[in-house]
N, C-alpha and C positions, 0 to 999 in steps of 0.2 A: 531798159537802161543799159548803157554800155558797161562792159566788165573791165575794171582797171586793177592793176596790182601796183604795189610800191615796194621796191626791193623784194619782189617776188611774192610779196604777202597781199592777198585779196583786200581791197578796201571798198567801203560802202560810199557811193557817190550821192550826195543829198542835192536836192533841187530838180529843176526841169531840164530834161536833155534837149538840146537845140539841134535842129536838123536844117539841111539846105532847103531853101524855099520859105523858111519861117520869117516873120517879121523880127528883127533883132530886139530882144527885150532891153528896156532902159535899165539903168542901174545907177547907184550913187556910191562912189568910191572916194578915196582922198588923194589929193596931190601931195607932193613932198613938204608943202607948207601948211597942211591939214586943212585946205580948202575943199569944198565938195566939188566933185567932177562927175558929169553925166555923159551918156553917150551923145546927147544933144550938142555937146562942145564941139564935136567934129561933123556935125550935120553938113550934108553937101559933099562930103569927101568919101573915098574909098577907105575903109578902116581894115587894118589887120590887127586882131587882138591876139597877142601872144601871152598865154597864161602859164605861169611857172609856179612850182612849190615854193622856192626860196631863191633869191637873188644871189646869195652868198655861196652858191654850189657851182661847180664846174659846168655842168650841162645847162643850168639855167643862165649863167653868164654868157655861155656861148650862144645860146638861143637868143637872148636880148641883143647881143652884139650883132649877130648875124642878120636878124631881121631889120634892125635899125639901118645897118649899112647897106643892104640890098634894096630896101624900099625907098630910102632917101633919093636914090638915083632916079626914082619915077616921078618926082616932081612934087609940087605943092598940093596936088589934089588927093594925096595919099597920106594917111596918118597911121603910125604905128603906136599902139597902146600896149604896154607890158603891164599885166596886172598879177599880183600875187597878195598873199595874206601877211608879207612882211610889214613891219612898221615903216611908216613914211621916211623916218630918220635913216634906216638902214639903207633904203632905196636911194636917198639923196646922197649917202656916203659912197656907195658903189658907183653911182653915176660920176661923181667927182673924181674917185680913184681911177675909173676906166677912161676918163676923158669923153664921156657921152652926156655931156651937160644938157643938151638939146633933146635927149630921149625922154619920152613921156612915160614915167614909172608911176603906177597908181596902186594904192594900198586898199585892200578889201578887208583889212584886219577889223574894222570896227564892227560892221554888221553882216559881212558876207553877202551884201546885196548882189554883187556880180555873180559870185560863185553859186548862189542859190538860183538865180535867174538863168544861168547857163548850165546847171547840173555839174559843177565841177568841184563841190566842196567834199573833200575826204573826211568823212565823219571821225574816223579813228585818229587823225592827225591834225585836224583843224587847219589844214593847208588845202590850196587849190591844186587840182590835178592838172598835169601838163596838157595842154590843148591849144588849138589854133582855130580862130574863127576869121573869116573874111566877110565883110559886109559892104554892099554896094552903096552908091551915093543916095538912093532912096530908101536905105535901111533894111534891105532884104539880105538875109544870110545866103551866101553863094558858096561857101566852103567851110566845112567842119572837119576837124581831126581831133579826136580824143586819144591820146597816146596810150596804147594798151599797157605798157610798163612805164611807170613814172619816172624811172631813171634813165630812160632812153630818149633819144633826140626825136623831134618831130620830123616830118618830111618836108624839109626846107623848099625843096625845088617845086613841089606841087603847090605849097602855099603861096610862094612867090609867083608862080605861073597864074595861079588864081587872081591874084592882084593885077598882074600885067593884063589879063584878059579884060578886066574891068577898066583899064586905062587907055585902051586902044582907041 
């Protein structure tokens, strides 16, 4: 399992580590209106899954905005999913405040289905570890980044390039 710290303190990641070449695990999270949402909702699209600890922090806010702005230029065959353990209401408020109403922000708060399936649950904090996953149209994982220090930014350029490779 990958080693991750949060504010320089080691954390224990729960769940199954996902690797390039794996079939993307399905999951059930909640939309901002509390409806269930699964990976199948974006079947047939390239998916960039941006995982953040909390939408209300600077790095998480920047990560969400940056991926949504970069990937929307790539067309309708690409979906950006931002997943955190935040309450759906906090995600909806953030989207409205930031003017990103079309962004897909999903809550894993209820049962950590995504976090356990992708190995991102920080046991000590009950938050998701910052990470990025790119999944092709067939459901295969083509890019994985577990950010070693949870307060650092992911490698935006590499993740966006991984999406672009799948849209050529």
